[in-house]
N, C-alpha and C positions, 0 to 999 in steps of 0.2 A: 503494499501499500504507500502513494507515494505521502511522505511528509506534509502536512497541512499548510508548513512554516518554509516549505523548498519555494512558492511561488510561481511551480507550475505554470505552462502555457502561455507564457510571455516571455517576449526577446527580448525584454529590460525588467530588471529585479533593483532593488535597493533593501540595502540593512545595515545594521550595526554591528563595530566590533570584531573580536575573534570571531566569537560564538555564530555571529551573523555571517561571519567568513566563510565557515566550515559547514552551515547549514544552505544556505542560499547559495553562497558559491558554487559550492562542490556539487549542486544539485543544480541550477541554472544556467551555473555562468563557467561557457566555452572561454569567455573574455573578462575578467574578474579590473574593476577600477579603485584600487586604493585610494582611500583620499584622507587625506589630513593638512589640513591647510595650514595648520599653525604648531610645527609648521616642515613633517619630514616630505612629504609630497612638493612642497615649494622648494626646501633645498634642494630637492632633486632636481625638479626642473633649471635652478639656477645650476647645479652643476653642469646638467647636460647641457646650457647653452652654453656655458665653460667646455666642453669635451670630457668632461671631468665622469670615469663608471664609476658609480655607488654600489657598494656591497648592504645590501640591508643588515641587519645584525638585531640580536634578541639585546634588551635593553640590563646594564648593570650584571653583564654576566662577562668574568674574569678571563674567559677562554678568545676575546676579542682581541686584545693584545698577540696572540699567538697567530688568528685568525689573519689579522692586519700581517704579520711579518711574512705568512704564506703565500700572500699575492703582493708583496714589496708594497701596500697600499698604506695611504694616512690612516689614521685611527682617529675619528671626532671626538672631544670631551668633553663632558655637560659644559653647558653655558658659562654658567659662573663660574666653572672651572679654567675658561679659557684665556692662556695671557696674552700677550702680543705674538700675531704671525702666528696662532692657534686657529684650528677651527673646529668649529662645534656643532652641533643642533641650529644654531645662526643661520638662515640664510647670508646676512651682512657677511661673516665671515668666510666663507665659502666666495661671496661675488670679490672680496678682496684678495684670497689667496695664491698664491704663485706657488708654481711650479709641481702643482699636484696633478695624478693621472688619474688615481685612483683612491677610493674613500673608503671608508667599512663609516656607515653611519648609524649608531646604535639611536633607539629612539622606543619608547614606552609604547608607543599606539602603530603608528604608520607601521613602521620596519619592521617589529616583531609580525602584523600581520602577516607583511609580504613575506618576509621567510617561512612563515606560516606555511601559506602558499604556491612554496617555489617547488614541492614535489606533489602538488595537487593533478599535474596536468592542462591544468588551466594556465592560459596567456596573461600574464598581469603587469597591469598599466599601472603608473604611479601619476595620478591626476591632481591637478589643484584648479586655484580659478583665473591663475599665473596663462595653462594650459589645457582650461575643459572645452576649447572649440577646437585646439588642434587634436586634442585625442577622442574627441567627436567626431571628428572630420574622418580620424584614420580608421574609426571602429565602425562609420559609417560604408566604408568603401569596403570593407569584408562582411558587414551584414549582406551588402547590395548582392556580394559575390555569394554567399551561401546562406541560403533560407530557414536552414535549420538553425545556422547561427546565433549563440544567446549570450548575454550582456548581463552584467549584474554590478551595481555602485554599493562600496563600502563605506560608509561613512564610521572611521577610525574611532571618533571619538577622544574624549580624554576620562582620566580615573579621579574618584572620592579619596578621601584620603582611607576609606577602610577599601580601598580595593577593586570598589565597585564603577562600573561603565556610568561616564557621566557625558550624555549626548551631547556634544559641543555643536551652536548652532553652527558656526564657519564650515565645519565638513558635513551638514545637511547642505548647504549652502554649492559648497561646490561640488557635493556628489550629482545635486540639483540643476547648478549648469550643466555639467557635461549631461546627464540624463534629456534636460530641455533641449538641447541641440543635435540630438540623434534622432533620423531618419525616420522614423518608427512611430506607429500609433499604439503599438500593441506592446504595451508599459503596464506591469502589475498596478494597485491600488499604490504599493508603497512608494513605487517609485514614481506616478503620477502626486503623490504628495511632496514628496524631496522636488519635483521639478517645479510644482505649484508655490514651493517654498521661495527657491532662486527668484522666479519668474517676479514676485512681488516685490520685492527688495532690488532687483538689479539695478536699476535708476540709480538707489540711495548707497552702491559702494563706491569707493572703500569708506566714507566714512560709516557707516555700518560695523564695520569689520573693526573700525578702531573703537565703538560704543558698545560693541557686546562682549561676555565678559571673559572670553576666551585673550580680546584684545584687551581690554582693561588688566589680567593677568600681567600679559607680558610687559606692557606700558609701564604698570608698574612698577616691575624688573630691569627698568632702563634697558630695554628691549623694543621701544615703539617703532625702530628701522624695521626690525623683521614684521610686522602690523602693514607697513608701508609697501614691502616686496612680494607680500600675501596678497596685498589688491590691486596688485598690475594687474588686471584683468584683461585677459586673452594676449599678454604680450610674448609670450613663449607661443613657438611652432614647435620647440620641443617636445615629443610621444616616447616616453621612457620608459623601453619593457622590460622585463625581467627574463634576462636566458643565463643560463651558467651559473646563478648567484650573484649576478652584477643586475643592473638597470641600466641599460645604453638605449640612446635615442635611436628608433626605426627610423628606418622610413620609407 
């Protein structure tokens, strides 16, 4: 019996977090768009624009050091730990980086989900507000070529202090912006709701991104520039696709 949570019968679906990625992405998603606007997938698009390959990795995993050495890659540190010239999850530090070709970029949400999906058989994309149209264009071409192909957008969300999922409106907007740009009317109710959420605020971005809880949090901690970069709607044509454990721009 098909799971009622799988959003079966639709070409485009939507859900939240690692569990949603497993349940809906595994069932419906030949293509899975991971969305973590503040800031993993935004950081990935900034890196892709610069030709940097990004290796997703689990958050606070001590094996990340050895993993980075294995691929001769730089290892991103925590935002608050980054010193001058060091790269972190902050897109600003990636944009300012020099001489980096490969980057291991752990994060508690988007990066963890992307790595979780790496062995699922799905085609995994990193999608943010910066590349939501470019990613949709890339997917639209494949949807047109294969009438059986399906796609699901996974909003990564954030975490409350008890570890539970905190739905983050910026990820809803990012996923909805991507879904809204797809050339299909076959969206699940969940996907339709996400697309409607983006359409309702599209004319008010980037202001609302600064005003939402996630934007205010980063601003409070001194990272308002990260929010500004995340709000560069459609500024990137990069479509990072997960291949052999790394996110690289696809053509």
